[in-house]
mmCIF file of the N, C-alpha and C atoms, coordinates in Angstrom:
data_MODEL
# 
_entry.id   MODEL 
# 
loop_
_atom_site.group_PDB 
_atom_site.id 
_atom_site.type_symbol 
_atom_site.label_atom_id 
_atom_site.label_alt_id 
_atom_site.label_comp_id 
_atom_site.label_asym_id 
_atom_site.label_entity_id 
_atom_site.label_seq_id 
_atom_site.pdbx_PDB_ins_code 
_atom_site.Cartn_x 
_atom_site.Cartn_y 
_atom_site.Cartn_z 
_atom_site.occupancy 
_atom_site.B_iso_or_equiv 
_atom_site.pdbx_formal_charge 
_atom_site.auth_seq_id 
_atom_site.auth_comp_id 
_atom_site.auth_asym_id 
_atom_site.auth_atom_id 
_atom_site.pdbx_PDB_model_num 
ATOM 1   N N  . MET A 1 1  ? -7.455  132.064 153.840 1.00 0.00 ? 1  MET A N  1 
ATOM 2   C CA . MET A 1 1  ? -6.478  130.718 153.762 1.00 0.00 ? 1  MET A CA 1 
ATOM 3   C C  . MET A 1 1  ? -5.270  131.648 153.414 1.00 0.00 ? 1  MET A C  1 
ATOM 4   N N  . LEU A 1 2  ? -4.729  132.587 154.323 1.00 0.00 ? 2  LEU A N  1 
ATOM 5   C CA . LEU A 1 2  ? -3.436  133.400 154.036 1.00 0.00 ? 2  LEU A CA 1 
ATOM 6   C C  . LEU A 1 2  ? -2.181  132.697 154.479 1.00 0.00 ? 2  LEU A C  1 
ATOM 7   N N  . PHE A 1 3  ? -2.544  131.702 155.277 1.00 0.00 ? 3  PHE A N  1 
ATOM 8   C CA . PHE A 1 3  ? -1.292  131.239 155.476 1.00 0.00 ? 3  PHE A CA 1 
ATOM 9   C C  . PHE A 1 3  ? -1.151  129.579 155.759 1.00 0.00 ? 3  PHE A C  1 
ATOM 10  N N  . ARG A 1 4  ? -2.019  128.866 154.279 1.00 0.00 ? 4  ARG A N  1 
ATOM 11  C CA . ARG A 1 4  ? -2.213  127.893 153.999 1.00 0.00 ? 4  ARG A CA 1 
ATOM 12  C C  . ARG A 1 4  ? -1.004  127.296 153.873 1.00 0.00 ? 4  ARG A C  1 
ATOM 13  N N  . LYS A 1 5  ? -0.575  126.007 153.509 1.00 0.00 ? 5  LYS A N  1 
ATOM 14  C CA . LYS A 1 5  ? 0.746   125.541 153.172 1.00 0.00 ? 5  LYS A CA 1 
ATOM 15  C C  . LYS A 1 5  ? 0.869   125.085 152.042 1.00 0.00 ? 5  LYS A C  1 
ATOM 16  N N  . ASP A 1 6  ? -0.478  124.876 151.089 1.00 0.00 ? 6  ASP A N  1 
ATOM 17  C CA . ASP A 1 6  ? -0.260  124.544 149.797 1.00 0.00 ? 6  ASP A CA 1 
ATOM 18  C C  . ASP A 1 6  ? -0.461  125.613 149.047 1.00 0.00 ? 6  ASP A C  1 
ATOM 19  N N  . ILE A 1 7  ? 0.008   126.769 148.927 1.00 0.00 ? 7  ILE A N  1 
ATOM 20  C CA . ILE A 1 7  ? 0.195   128.112 148.140 1.00 0.00 ? 7  ILE A CA 1 
ATOM 21  C C  . ILE A 1 7  ? 0.747   127.744 146.949 1.00 0.00 ? 7  ILE A C  1 
ATOM 22  N N  . ASP A 1 8  ? 0.011   128.214 145.887 1.00 0.00 ? 8  ASP A N  1 
ATOM 23  C CA . ASP A 1 8  ? 0.307   128.247 144.452 1.00 0.00 ? 8  ASP A CA 1 
ATOM 24  C C  . ASP A 1 8  ? 1.587   129.115 144.154 1.00 0.00 ? 8  ASP A C  1 
ATOM 25  N N  . PRO A 1 9  ? 2.513   128.566 144.126 1.00 0.00 ? 9  PRO A N  1 
ATOM 26  C CA . PRO A 1 9  ? 3.656   129.847 143.622 1.00 0.00 ? 9  PRO A CA 1 
ATOM 27  C C  . PRO A 1 9  ? 3.582   130.765 142.620 1.00 0.00 ? 9  PRO A C  1 
ATOM 28  N N  . ARG A 1 10 ? 3.646   131.840 142.916 1.00 0.00 ? 10 ARG A N  1 
ATOM 29  C CA . ARG A 1 10 ? 3.433   132.827 142.035 1.00 0.00 ? 10 ARG A CA 1 
ATOM 30  C C  . ARG A 1 10 ? 4.710   134.423 142.417 1.00 0.00 ? 10 ARG A C  1 
ATOM 31  N N  . CYS A 1 11 ? 5.088   134.642 141.299 1.00 0.00 ? 11 CYS A N  1 
ATOM 32  C CA . CYS A 1 11 ? 5.967   136.268 142.135 1.00 0.00 ? 11 CYS A CA 1 
ATOM 33  C C  . CYS A 1 11 ? 5.310   137.130 142.666 1.00 0.00 ? 11 CYS A C  1 
ATOM 34  N N  . SER A 1 12 ? 4.129   137.201 142.291 1.00 0.00 ? 12 SER A N  1 
ATOM 35  C CA . SER A 1 12 ? 3.236   138.280 142.901 1.00 0.00 ? 12 SER A CA 1 
ATOM 36  C C  . SER A 1 12 ? 3.249   138.311 144.275 1.00 0.00 ? 12 SER A C  1 
ATOM 37  N N  . TYR A 1 13 ? 3.782   137.165 145.032 1.00 0.00 ? 13 TYR A N  1 
ATOM 38  C CA . TYR A 1 13 ? 3.800   137.066 146.682 1.00 0.00 ? 13 TYR A CA 1 
ATOM 39  C C  . TYR A 1 13 ? 5.052   136.378 146.637 1.00 0.00 ? 13 TYR A C  1 
ATOM 40  N N  . CYS A 1 14 ? 6.118   136.687 145.823 1.00 0.00 ? 14 CYS A N  1 
ATOM 41  C CA . CYS A 1 14 ? 7.545   135.946 146.406 1.00 0.00 ? 14 CYS A CA 1 
ATOM 42  C C  . CYS A 1 14 ? 8.163   136.923 147.318 1.00 0.00 ? 14 CYS A C  1 
ATOM 43  N N  . ALA A 1 15 ? 8.928   136.422 148.077 1.00 0.00 ? 15 ALA A N  1 
ATOM 44  C CA . ALA A 1 15 ? 10.102  137.122 149.025 1.00 0.00 ? 15 ALA A CA 1 
ATOM 45  C C  . ALA A 1 15 ? 11.194  137.956 148.088 1.00 0.00 ? 15 ALA A C  1 
ATOM 46  N N  . LYS A 1 16 ? 11.468  137.171 146.936 1.00 0.00 ? 16 LYS A N  1 
ATOM 47  C CA . LYS A 1 16 ? 12.486  137.697 145.875 1.00 0.00 ? 16 LYS A CA 1 
ATOM 48  C C  . LYS A 1 16 ? 11.955  138.989 145.082 1.00 0.00 ? 16 LYS A C  1 
ATOM 49  N N  . GLY A 1 17 ? 10.632  138.997 144.757 1.00 0.00 ? 17 GLY A N  1 
ATOM 50  C CA . GLY A 1 17 ? 10.340  139.850 143.863 1.00 0.00 ? 17 GLY A CA 1 
ATOM 51  C C  . GLY A 1 17 ? 9.528   141.129 144.325 1.00 0.00 ? 17 GLY A C  1 
ATOM 52  N N  . CYS A 1 18 ? 9.722   142.286 143.531 1.00 0.00 ? 18 CYS A N  1 
ATOM 53  C CA . CYS A 1 18 ? 9.125   143.559 144.070 1.00 0.00 ? 18 CYS A CA 1 
ATOM 54  C C  . CYS A 1 18 ? 8.134   144.021 142.941 1.00 0.00 ? 18 CYS A C  1 
ATOM 55  N N  . ARG A 1 19 ? 6.862   144.230 143.207 1.00 0.00 ? 19 ARG A N  1 
ATOM 56  C CA . ARG A 1 19 ? 6.054   144.729 142.091 1.00 0.00 ? 19 ARG A CA 1 
ATOM 57  C C  . ARG A 1 19 ? 6.330   146.171 141.484 1.00 0.00 ? 19 ARG A C  1 
ATOM 58  N N  . ILE A 1 20 ? 6.388   146.171 140.054 1.00 0.00 ? 20 ILE A N  1 
ATOM 59  C CA . ILE A 1 20 ? 7.033   147.480 139.770 1.00 0.00 ? 20 ILE A CA 1 
ATOM 60  C C  . ILE A 1 20 ? 5.891   148.005 139.015 1.00 0.00 ? 20 ILE A C  1 
ATOM 61  N N  . SER A 1 21 ? 4.627   147.538 138.609 1.00 0.00 ? 21 SER A N  1 
ATOM 62  C CA . SER A 1 21 ? 3.435   147.573 138.180 1.00 0.00 ? 21 SER A CA 1 
ATOM 63  C C  . SER A 1 21 ? 2.391   146.739 138.393 1.00 0.00 ? 21 SER A C  1 
ATOM 64  N N  . GLU A 1 22 ? 1.013   146.879 137.749 1.00 0.00 ? 22 GLU A N  1 
ATOM 65  C CA . GLU A 1 22 ? -0.060  146.179 137.757 1.00 0.00 ? 22 GLU A CA 1 
ATOM 66  C C  . GLU A 1 22 ? 0.461   144.366 137.173 1.00 0.00 ? 22 GLU A C  1 
ATOM 67  N N  . ASN A 1 23 ? 1.117   144.776 135.893 1.00 0.00 ? 23 ASN A N  1 
ATOM 68  C CA . ASN A 1 23 ? 1.662   143.402 135.206 1.00 0.00 ? 23 ASN A CA 1 
ATOM 69  C C  . ASN A 1 23 ? 2.806   143.107 135.178 1.00 0.00 ? 23 ASN A C  1 
ATOM 70  N N  . GLU A 1 24 ? 3.847   143.584 136.324 1.00 0.00 ? 24 GLU A N  1 
ATOM 71  C CA . GLU A 1 24 ? 5.196   143.297 136.115 1.00 0.00 ? 24 GLU A CA 1 
ATOM 72  C C  . GLU A 1 24 ? 5.833   143.442 137.431 1.00 0.00 ? 24 GLU A C  1 
ATOM 73  N N  . VAL A 1 25 ? 6.753   142.318 137.708 1.00 0.00 ? 25 VAL A N  1 
ATOM 74  C CA . VAL A 1 25 ? 7.277   142.111 139.130 1.00 0.00 ? 25 VAL A CA 1 
ATOM 75  C C  . VAL A 1 25 ? 8.739   141.790 138.902 1.00 0.00 ? 25 VAL A C  1 
ATOM 76  N N  . LEU A 1 26 ? 9.545   142.451 139.243 1.00 0.00 ? 26 LEU A N  1 
ATOM 77  C CA . LEU A 1 26 ? 11.069  142.615 139.371 1.00 0.00 ? 26 LEU A CA 1 
ATOM 78  C C  . LEU A 1 26 ? 11.327  141.586 140.390 1.00 0.00 ? 26 LEU A C  1 
ATOM 79  N N  . CYS A 1 27 ? 12.144  140.375 139.558 1.00 0.00 ? 27 CYS A N  1 
ATOM 80  C CA . CYS A 1 27 ? 12.666  139.202 140.527 1.00 0.00 ? 27 CYS A CA 1 
ATOM 81  C C  . CYS A 1 27 ? 14.011  139.500 140.675 1.00 0.00 ? 27 CYS A C  1 
ATOM 82  N N  . LYS A 1 28 ? 14.814  139.067 141.456 1.00 0.00 ? 28 LYS A N  1 
ATOM 83  C CA . LYS A 1 28 ? 16.096  139.219 141.840 1.00 0.00 ? 28 LYS A CA 1 
ATOM 84  C C  . LYS A 1 28 ? 17.040  138.100 140.980 1.00 0.00 ? 28 LYS A C  1 
ATOM 85  N N  . LYS A 1 29 ? 16.081  137.080 140.758 1.00 0.00 ? 29 LYS A N  1 
ATOM 86  C CA . LYS A 1 29 ? 16.841  136.039 139.970 1.00 0.00 ? 29 LYS A CA 1 
ATOM 87  C C  . LYS A 1 29 ? 16.483  135.933 138.476 1.00 0.00 ? 29 LYS A C  1 
ATOM 88  N N  . LYS A 1 30 ? 15.398  136.243 138.031 1.00 0.00 ? 30 LYS A N  1 
ATOM 89  C CA . LYS A 1 30 ? 14.729  136.616 136.610 1.00 0.00 ? 30 LYS A CA 1 
ATOM 90  C C  . LYS A 1 30 ? 14.707  137.671 135.927 1.00 0.00 ? 30 LYS A C  1 
ATOM 91  N N  . GLY A 1 31 ? 14.798  138.924 136.806 1.00 0.00 ? 31 GLY A N  1 
ATOM 92  C CA . GLY A 1 31 ? 14.608  140.184 135.813 1.00 0.00 ? 31 GLY A CA 1 
ATOM 93  C C  . GLY A 1 31 ? 13.159  140.324 135.992 1.00 0.00 ? 31 GLY A C  1 
ATOM 94  N N  . ILE A 1 32 ? 12.703  140.996 134.922 1.00 0.00 ? 32 ILE A N  1 
ATOM 95  C CA . ILE A 1 32 ? 11.280  141.239 134.942 1.00 0.00 ? 32 ILE A CA 1 
ATOM 96  C C  . ILE A 1 32 ? 10.500  140.340 134.246 1.00 0.00 ? 32 ILE A C  1 
ATOM 97  N N  . VAL A 1 33 ? 9.476   139.922 135.249 1.00 0.00 ? 33 VAL A N  1 
ATOM 98  C CA . VAL A 1 33 ? 8.260   138.907 134.855 1.00 0.00 ? 33 VAL A CA 1 
ATOM 99  C C  . VAL A 1 33 ? 6.916   139.120 135.165 1.00 0.00 ? 33 VAL A C  1 
ATOM 100 N N  . SER A 1 34 ? 6.066   138.083 134.767 1.00 0.00 ? 34 SER A N  1 
ATOM 101 C CA . SER A 1 34 ? 4.859   138.633 135.099 1.00 0.00 ? 34 SER A CA 1 
ATOM 102 C C  . SER A 1 34 ? 4.420   138.152 136.368 1.00 0.00 ? 34 SER A C  1 
ATOM 103 N N  . PRO A 1 35 ? 3.164   138.781 137.061 1.00 0.00 ? 35 PRO A N  1 
ATOM 104 C CA . PRO A 1 35 ? 3.046   138.285 138.401 1.00 0.00 ? 35 PRO A CA 1 
ATOM 105 C C  . PRO A 1 35 ? 2.627   136.930 138.636 1.00 0.00 ? 35 PRO A C  1 
ATOM 106 N N  . GLU A 1 36 ? 2.197   136.248 137.356 1.00 0.00 ? 36 GLU A N  1 
ATOM 107 C CA . GLU A 1 36 ? 1.727   134.664 137.689 1.00 0.00 ? 36 GLU A CA 1 
ATOM 108 C C  . GLU A 1 36 ? 3.191   133.788 137.347 1.00 0.00 ? 36 GLU A C  1 
ATOM 109 N N  . TYR A 1 37 ? 4.057   134.283 137.068 1.00 0.00 ? 37 TYR A N  1 
ATOM 110 C CA . TYR A 1 37 ? 5.136   133.609 136.783 1.00 0.00 ? 37 TYR A CA 1 
ATOM 111 C C  . TYR A 1 37 ? 5.784   132.931 138.340 1.00 0.00 ? 37 TYR A C  1 
ATOM 112 N N  . HIS A 1 38 ? 6.709   131.763 138.193 1.00 0.00 ? 38 HIS A N  1 
ATOM 113 C CA . HIS A 1 38 ? 7.220   131.427 139.224 1.00 0.00 ? 38 HIS A CA 1 
ATOM 114 C C  . HIS A 1 38 ? 8.502   130.544 138.852 1.00 0.00 ? 38 HIS A C  1 
ATOM 115 N N  . CYS A 1 39 ? 9.489   130.554 139.877 1.00 0.00 ? 39 CYS A N  1 
ATOM 116 C CA . CYS A 1 39 ? 10.467  129.474 139.359 1.00 0.00 ? 39 CYS A CA 1 
ATOM 117 C C  . CYS A 1 39 ? 11.036  128.981 140.810 1.00 0.00 ? 39 CYS A C  1 
ATOM 118 N N  . HIS A 1 40 ? 12.050  127.967 140.541 1.00 0.00 ? 40 HIS A N  1 
ATOM 119 C CA . HIS A 1 40 ? 12.585  127.216 141.498 1.00 0.00 ? 40 HIS A CA 1 
ATOM 120 C C  . HIS A 1 40 ? 12.981  128.038 143.073 1.00 0.00 ? 40 HIS A C  1 
ATOM 121 N N  . ALA A 1 41 ? 13.250  129.363 143.092 1.00 0.00 ? 41 ALA A N  1 
ATOM 122 C CA . ALA A 1 41 ? 13.636  130.361 143.822 1.00 0.00 ? 41 ALA A CA 1 
ATOM 123 C C  . ALA A 1 41 ? 12.594  130.794 144.430 1.00 0.00 ? 41 ALA A C  1 
ATOM 124 N N  . PHE A 1 42 ? 11.247  130.501 144.645 1.00 0.00 ? 42 PHE A N  1 
ATOM 125 C CA . PHE A 1 42 ? 10.134  130.922 145.152 1.00 0.00 ? 42 PHE A CA 1 
ATOM 126 C C  . PHE A 1 42 ? 10.117  130.823 146.520 1.00 0.00 ? 42 PHE A C  1 
ATOM 127 N N  . ARG A 1 43 ? 9.987   131.724 147.233 1.00 0.00 ? 43 ARG A N  1 
ATOM 128 C CA . ARG A 1 43 ? 10.133  131.806 148.629 1.00 0.00 ? 43 ARG A CA 1 
ATOM 129 C C  . ARG A 1 43 ? 8.824   132.815 149.105 1.00 0.00 ? 43 ARG A C  1 
ATOM 130 N N  . TYR A 1 44 ? 7.944   131.769 149.796 1.00 0.00 ? 44 TYR A N  1 
ATOM 131 C CA . TYR A 1 44 ? 6.114   132.907 149.828 1.00 0.00 ? 44 TYR A CA 1 
ATOM 132 C C  . TYR A 1 44 ? 6.689   134.056 151.068 1.00 0.00 ? 44 TYR A C  1 
ATOM 133 N N  . ASP A 1 45 ? 6.093   135.074 150.645 1.00 0.00 ? 45 ASP A N  1 
ATOM 134 C CA . ASP A 1 45 ? 6.102   135.908 151.861 1.00 0.00 ? 45 ASP A CA 1 
ATOM 135 C C  . ASP A 1 45 ? 4.454   136.512 151.999 1.00 0.00 ? 45 ASP A C  1 
ATOM 136 N N  . PRO A 1 46 ? 3.955   135.995 153.299 1.00 0.00 ? 46 PRO A N  1 
ATOM 137 C CA . PRO A 1 46 ? 2.489   136.170 153.507 1.00 0.00 ? 46 PRO A CA 1 
ATOM 138 C C  . PRO A 1 46 ? 1.990   137.757 153.341 1.00 0.00 ? 46 PRO A C  1 
ATOM 139 N N  . LEU A 1 47 ? 3.206   138.787 153.722 1.00 0.00 ? 47 LEU A N  1 
ATOM 140 C CA . LEU A 1 47 ? 2.669   140.091 153.828 1.00 0.00 ? 47 LEU A CA 1 
ATOM 141 C C  . LEU A 1 47 ? 2.555   140.673 152.145 1.00 0.00 ? 47 LEU A C  1 
ATOM 142 N N  . LEU A 1 48 ? 3.107   140.122 151.169 1.00 0.00 ? 48 LEU A N  1 
ATOM 143 C CA . LEU A 1 48 ? 3.032   140.554 150.035 1.00 0.00 ? 48 LEU A CA 1 
ATOM 144 C C  . LEU A 1 48 ? 1.480   140.094 149.291 1.00 0.00 ? 48 LEU A C  1 
ATOM 145 N N  . ARG A 1 49 ? 0.845   139.243 149.873 1.00 0.00 ? 49 ARG A N  1 
ATOM 146 C CA . ARG A 1 49 ? -0.180  138.409 149.193 1.00 0.00 ? 49 ARG A CA 1 
ATOM 147 C C  . ARG A 1 49 ? -1.592  139.260 149.743 1.00 0.00 ? 49 ARG A C  1 
ATOM 148 N N  . GLN A 1 50 ? -2.343  139.832 148.390 1.00 0.00 ? 50 GLN A N  1 
ATOM 149 C CA . GLN A 1 50 ? -3.714  140.397 148.866 1.00 0.00 ? 50 GLN A CA 1 
ATOM 150 C C  . GLN A 1 50 ? -4.617  139.603 148.650 1.00 0.00 ? 50 GLN A C  1 
ATOM 151 N N  . PRO A 1 51 ? -5.362  139.454 149.778 1.00 0.00 ? 51 PRO A N  1 
ATOM 152 C CA . PRO A 1 51 ? -6.375  138.304 149.878 1.00 0.00 ? 51 PRO A CA 1 
ATOM 153 C C  . PRO A 1 51 ? -7.541  138.892 148.757 1.00 0.00 ? 51 PRO A C  1 
ATOM 154 N N  . PRO A 1 52 ? -8.373  138.330 148.822 1.00 0.00 ? 52 PRO A N  1 
ATOM 155 C CA . PRO A 1 52 ? -9.926  138.949 147.948 1.00 0.00 ? 52 PRO A CA 1 
ATOM 156 C C  . PRO A 1 52 ? -10.567 139.717 149.053 1.00 0.00 ? 52 PRO A C  1 
ATOM 157 N N  . GLN A 1 53 ? -11.304 140.630 148.207 1.00 0.00 ? 53 GLN A N  1 
ATOM 158 C CA . GLN A 1 53 ? -12.106 141.687 149.194 1.00 0.00 ? 53 GLN A CA 1 
ATOM 159 C C  . GLN A 1 53 ? -13.387 140.808 149.339 1.00 0.00 ? 53 GLN A C  1 
ATOM 160 N N  . PRO A 1 54 ? -13.507 141.074 150.582 1.00 0.00 ? 54 PRO A N  1 
ATOM 161 C CA . PRO A 1 54 ? -15.122 140.267 151.279 1.00 0.00 ? 54 PRO A CA 1 
ATOM 162 C C  . PRO A 1 54 ? -16.169 140.504 150.629 1.00 0.00 ? 54 PRO A C  1 
ATOM 163 N N  . VAL A 1 55 ? -17.136 139.538 150.490 1.00 0.00 ? 55 VAL A N  1 
ATOM 164 C CA . VAL A 1 55 ? -18.427 139.963 150.032 1.00 0.00 ? 55 VAL A CA 1 
ATOM 165 C C  . VAL A 1 55 ? -19.071 141.021 150.508 1.00 0.00 ? 55 VAL A C  1 
ATOM 166 N N  . ARG A 1 56 ? -19.662 141.670 149.846 1.00 0.00 ? 56 ARG A N  1 
ATOM 167 C CA . ARG A 1 56 ? -20.456 143.176 150.655 1.00 0.00 ? 56 ARG A CA 1 
ATOM 168 C C  . ARG A 1 56 ? -21.871 142.783 150.952 1.00 0.00 ? 56 ARG A C  1 
ATOM 169 N N  . LEU A 1 57 ? -22.134 142.885 152.373 1.00 0.00 ? 57 LEU A N  1 
ATOM 170 C CA . LEU A 1 57 ? -23.615 142.530 152.469 1.00 0.00 ? 57 LEU A CA 1 
ATOM 171 C C  . LEU A 1 57 ? -24.489 143.407 152.122 1.00 0.00 ? 57 LEU A C  1 
ATOM 172 N N  . ASN A 1 58 ? -25.611 142.950 151.539 1.00 0.00 ? 58 ASN A N  1 
ATOM 173 C CA . ASN A 1 58 ? -26.895 143.505 150.977 1.00 0.00 ? 58 ASN A CA 1 
ATOM 174 C C  . ASN A 1 58 ? -27.734 143.911 151.930 1.00 0.00 ? 58 ASN A C  1 
ATOM 175 N N  . THR A 1 59 ? -27.950 145.178 152.579 1.00 0.00 ? 59 THR A N  1 
ATOM 176 C CA . THR A 1 59 ? -28.728 145.419 153.546 1.00 0.00 ? 59 THR A CA 1 
ATOM 177 C C  . THR A 1 59 ? -30.032 146.014 152.925 1.00 0.00 ? 59 THR A C  1 
ATOM 178 N N  . GLY A 1 60 ? -29.813 145.966 151.764 1.00 0.00 ? 60 GLY A N  1 
ATOM 179 C CA . GLY A 1 60 ? -31.222 146.690 151.057 1.00 0.00 ? 60 GLY A CA 1 
ATOM 180 C C  . GLY A 1 60 ? -32.635 146.266 151.683 1.00 0.00 ? 60 GLY A C  1 
ATOM 181 N N  . HIS A 1 61 ? -32.822 144.586 151.762 1.00 0.00 ? 61 HIS A N  1 
ATOM 182 C CA . HIS A 1 61 ? -34.031 143.992 151.901 1.00 0.00 ? 61 HIS A CA 1 
ATOM 183 C C  . HIS A 1 61 ? -34.280 144.037 153.666 1.00 0.00 ? 61 HIS A C  1 
ATOM 184 N N  . LEU A 1 62 ? -33.226 144.598 154.559 1.00 0.00 ? 62 LEU A N  1 
ATOM 185 C CA . LEU A 1 62 ? -33.669 144.394 156.234 1.00 0.00 ? 62 LEU A CA 1 
ATOM 186 C C  . LEU A 1 62 ? -34.255 145.610 156.515 1.00 0.00 ? 62 LEU A C  1 
ATOM 187 N N  . SER A 1 63 ? -35.059 144.966 157.574 1.00 0.00 ? 63 SER A N  1 
ATOM 188 C CA . SER A 1 63 ? -35.799 146.057 158.104 1.00 0.00 ? 63 SER A CA 1 
ATOM 189 C C  . SER A 1 63 ? -35.925 146.008 159.665 1.00 0.00 ? 63 SER A C  1 
ATOM 190 N N  . GLU A 1 64 ? -36.254 147.123 160.438 1.00 0.00 ? 64 GLU A N  1 
ATOM 191 C CA . GLU A 1 64 ? -36.187 147.046 161.807 1.00 0.00 ? 64 GLU A CA 1 
ATOM 192 C C  . GLU A 1 64 ? -36.378 146.039 162.797 1.00 0.00 ? 64 GLU A C  1 
ATOM 193 N N  . GLU A 1 65 ? -37.992 145.195 162.272 1.00 0.00 ? 65 GLU A N  1 
ATOM 194 C CA . GLU A 1 65 ? -38.332 144.130 162.701 1.00 0.00 ? 65 GLU A CA 1 
ATOM 195 C C  . GLU A 1 65 ? -37.167 142.948 162.493 1.00 0.00 ? 65 GLU A C  1 
ATOM 196 N N  . ASP A 1 66 ? -36.675 142.968 161.794 1.00 0.00 ? 66 ASP A N  1 
ATOM 197 C CA . ASP A 1 66 ? -35.278 141.598 161.470 1.00 0.00 ? 66 ASP A CA 1 
ATOM 198 C C  . ASP A 1 66 ? -34.633 141.796 162.601 1.00 0.00 ? 66 ASP A C  1 
ATOM 199 N N  . PHE A 1 67 ? -34.168 142.743 163.175 1.00 0.00 ? 67 PHE A N  1 
ATOM 200 C CA . PHE A 1 67 ? -33.243 143.114 164.504 1.00 0.00 ? 67 PHE A CA 1 
ATOM 201 C C  . PHE A 1 67 ? -33.701 143.007 165.907 1.00 0.00 ? 67 PHE A C  1 
ATOM 202 N N  . LYS A 1 68 ? -35.167 142.877 166.183 1.00 0.00 ? 68 LYS A N  1 
ATOM 203 C CA . LYS A 1 68 ? -35.990 142.821 167.288 1.00 0.00 ? 68 LYS A CA 1 
ATOM 204 C C  . LYS A 1 68 ? -35.879 141.158 167.717 1.00 0.00 ? 68 LYS A C  1 
ATOM 205 N N  . LEU A 1 69 ? -35.605 141.232 169.196 1.00 0.00 ? 69 LEU A N  1 
ATOM 206 C CA . LEU A 1 69 ? -35.671 139.562 169.876 1.00 0.00 ? 69 LEU A CA 1 
ATOM 207 C C  . LEU A 1 69 ? -37.039 139.535 170.538 1.00 0.00 ? 69 LEU A C  1 
# 
């Protein structure tokens, strides 16, 4: 859901912010804030959003027989 319309506003993926460390974002309006913070000037930038890692497939229990037709 990278391009949903109902995105929770956060400075970590705001167009006016720039991440300076893992726990800090430099905002053009508010200065240094936490990534979870947001203000009225929030503007969503989908390129800054980091989607969650996909679940890794556990192939340990699969055999050759599982792939035969």
